[in-house]
C-alpha positions in Angstrom: 7.9 -5.6 -2.1 7.0 -9.0 -3.5 6.4 -8.9 -7.3 2.8 -9.5 -8.4 2.7 -11.5 -11.6 -0.1 -14.1 -11.4 -2.1 -14.9 -8.3 -4.2 -18.1 -7.9 -6.1 -18.4 -4.7 -9.3 -18.4 -2.8 -11.5 -15.4 -3.3 -14.0 -14.2 -0.7 -17.1 -12.1 -1.3 -17.9 -9.2 1.0 -20.7 -7.5 -0.8 -20.9 -4.3 1.3 -20.9 -0.7 0.0 -18.9 2.1 1.6 -16.7 0.0 3.8 -14.5 2.6 5.5 -11.0 2.1 6.8 -12.3 2.1 10.4 -14.2 -1.1 9.5 -11.1 -2.5 7.8 -9.0 -1.7 10.9 -10.7 -0.1 13.9 -9.0 3.0 15.2 -8.0 1.6 18.6 -5.5 -0.6 16.8 -3.6 2.2 15.1 -1.1 2.5 17.9 0.6 -0.5 16.3 3.4 0.8 14.1 4.6 -2.5 12.6 3.1 -3.9 9.4 3.3 -7.3 10.9 0.8 -8.8 13.3 -2.2 -6.9 12.0 -4.1 -9.8 10.5 -6.1 -10.2 13.7 -7.3 -6.6 13.4 -8.7 -7.0 9.9 -12.4 -6.4 10.0 -12.1 -7.0 13.7 -15.6 -5.7 14.7 -17.2 -7.7 11.9 -15.2 -10.9 12.5 -15.3 -11.1 16.3 -17.9 -10.5 19.0 -17.3 -8.4 22.1 -15.6 -11.3 23.8 -13.2 -11.8 20.9 -14.8 -15.0 19.6 -15.1 -15.5 15.8 -18.6 -14.7 14.4 -19.4 -17.8 12.4 -21.5 -15.9 9.8 -18.7 -13.7 8.7 -17.1 -14.9 5.5 -13.5 -14.8 6.6 -14.3 -17.1 9.5 -15.6 -19.8 7.1 -13.6 -22.5 5.3 -12.2 -22.1 2.6 -12.4 -18.3 2.8 -10.3 -18.3 6.0 -7.5 -18.6 3.4 -8.7 -15.8 1.1 -6.1 -14.2 -1.1 -8.6 -12.2 -3.1 -11.4 -10.1 -1.8 -14.4 -9.1 -3.8 -16.4 -6.2 -2.3 -18.7 -3.3 -3.0 -18.3 0.3 -4.2 -16.3 3.0 -2.5 -14.2 0.4 -0.6 -11.6 2.0 1.7 -13.3 5.4 2.2 -12.9 7.4 5.4 -9.5 8.2 7.0 -6.3 7.6 5.0 -4.8 5.1 7.5 -2.1 2.9 5.9 -2.9 0.2 8.5 -5.8 -0.8 6.3 -3.7 -2.2 3.4 -1.2 -3.5 6.0 -3.8 -5.6 7.7 -5.1 -6.9 4.4 -1.6 -7.9 3.3 -0.8 -9.5 6.7 -4.0 -11.6 6.4 -2.8 -12.7 3.0 -5.0 -10.6 0.7 -3.1 -9.4 -2.3 -5.9 -8.5 -4.7 -9.1 -6.5 -4.2 -12.0 -6.4 -6.8 -14.7 -3.8 -6.5 -16.7 -1.3 -8.6 -14.7 1.6 -7.1 -12.2 2.4 -4.4 -11.5 5.5 -2.3 -8.6 7.3 -4.0 -6.1 7.5 -1.1 -6.8 3.9 -0.1 -6.3 2.7 -3.7 -2.9 4.5 -3.8 -1.9 3.0 -0.5 -2.7 -0.5 -1.9 -0.3 0.0 -4.9 2.4 1.3 -2.5 2.1 -1.9 -0.4 1.9 -4.5 -3.2 -1.9 -5.0 -3.3 -3.6 -5.0 -6.7 -7.0 -3.1 -6.6 -9.0 -4.0 -9.7 -12.0 -1.9 -10.7 -14.8 -3.7 -12.6 -18.3 -2.9 -13.6 -21.0 -3.8 -11.0 -22.4 -6.7 -13.2 -18.9 -8.3 -13.4 -18.4 -7.9 -9.7 -21.7 -9.5 -9.0 -21.0 -12.4 -11.3 -17.6 -13.1 -9.6 -19.2 -12.7 -6.2 -21.8 -15.4 -7.1 -19.1 -17.7 -8.4 -16.8 -17.5 -5.4 -19.7 -17.9 -2.9 -19.6 -21.6 -3.4 -16.6 -23.5 -1.9 -16.1 -25.6 -5.0 -15.7 -22.5 -7.3 -14.0 -20.1 -4.9 -10.6 -20.1 -6.5 -9.8 -17.4 -9.0 -6.6 -16.5 -11.0 -5.6 -12.9 -11.4 -3.0 -12.5 -14.2 -1.5 -9.0 -14.1 0.8 -9.6 -17.0 -2.2 -10.4 -19.2 -4.6 -8.2 -17.2 -7.3 -10.8 -16.9 -9.3 -12.6 -14.2 -10.0 -16.3 -14.7 -12.7 -18.4 -13.0 -14.0 -21.8 -13.8 -16.3 -20.1 -16.3 -15.2 -16.5 -16.8 -12.4 -14.6 -18.6 -12.7 -11.0 -17.5 -10.2 -8.4 -18.7 -9.2 -5.4 -16.5 -7.1 -2.3 -17.0 -4.4 -0.9 -14.7 -2.3 2.2 -15.3 1.0 1.3 -17.0 3.3 2.8 -14.4 1.5 1.1 -11.5 1.3 -2.2 -13.4 5.0 -2.1 -14.1 5.8 -1.3 -10.4 3.8 -4.3 -9.2 5.2 -6.7 -11.8 8.7 -5.6 -10.8 8.0 -5.5 -7.0 9.1 -1.9 -6.7 7.7 0.6 -4.2 8.3 4.3 -4.6 11.7 4.2 -2.7 12.9 1.3 -4.8 11.9 3.0 -8.0 13.8 6.1 -6.9 16.9 4.1 -6.1 16.9 2.6 -9.5 18.1 6.0 -10.6 21.0 6.1 -8.1 23.6 6.6 -10.8 21.8 9.6 -12.2 21.3 11.0 -8.7 24.9 10.6 -7.8 26.0 12.4 -11.1 23.6 15.2 -10.4 25.0 15.7 -6.9 28.6 15.7 -8.1 27.8 18.2 -10.8 25.9 20.4 -8.4 28.7 20.4 -5.9 31.2 21.4 -8.6 29.0 24.1 -10.2 27.3 25.4 -7.0 29.5 24.6 -4.1 27.7 27.0 -1.8 24.6 24.7 -1.9 26.5 21.7 -0.5 29.0 23.4 1.9 28.6 22.7 5.6 26.6 25.7 7.1 29.3 26.0 9.8 31.9 26.6 7.2 29.9 29.3 5.5 29.5 31.0 8.9 33.2 30.8 9.5 34.1 32.3 6.1 31.6 35.2 6.7 32.9 35.8 10.1 36.5 35.9 9.0 35.5 38.6 6.5 33.7 40.5 9.2 36.5 40.5 11.8 37.7 38.9 15.0 34.6 39.6 17.1 32.4 37.9 14.6 34.7 34.9 14.4 34.5 34.5 18.2 30.7 34.4 18.0 30.7 31.9 15.2 33.1 29.7 17.2 30.6 29.6 20.0 27.8 28.7 17.6 29.7 25.9 15.9 30.8 24.5 19.2 27.2 24.4 20.4 26.3 22.5 17.3 
């Protein structure tokens, strides 16, 4: 996962409430299993007409917001189903930061897992930023995660992120990477467990064989057939 330290880029305003994940990525595109190549599915039914042509009035089809790296939107963004394709599509388009009054809980968690920073601000602050970035000349924002502040040409807006999530984004660590950071401790635990409780780590076939040997020849024959089948 790419570390998130300080992002400077074009911000787009999408002032809609209750944008569910089916609007972010329509369900018919969920058969795609790769994280790559989903940019064209992002807000597909809002960005394109029934013939696949871009709708000029949609903000992400307008310059400079075609290059948006930050999206400012309305409350309860990402509600609906918990599809992880939603943050995948945002990331594939280039969006690494979302700003809204609130997010659906599972969607917000999925953003952190995929290296997207979801920032929650008050409605008045969101409206002020939306107004700022609605003009091409002032559409660029800077989001500084180290200092936890959003900078525009006229604003300096602080925000708060949970310490553990902030650290993971700064270090570029997803949950698997954070677990692997403890690989020495995990290895020592496994070694100790094998020494102190060998029956927990012994191959099941070996346990069957030992039990069968204790039970007699007929049982051993049955175990041999089981282990051969395995």
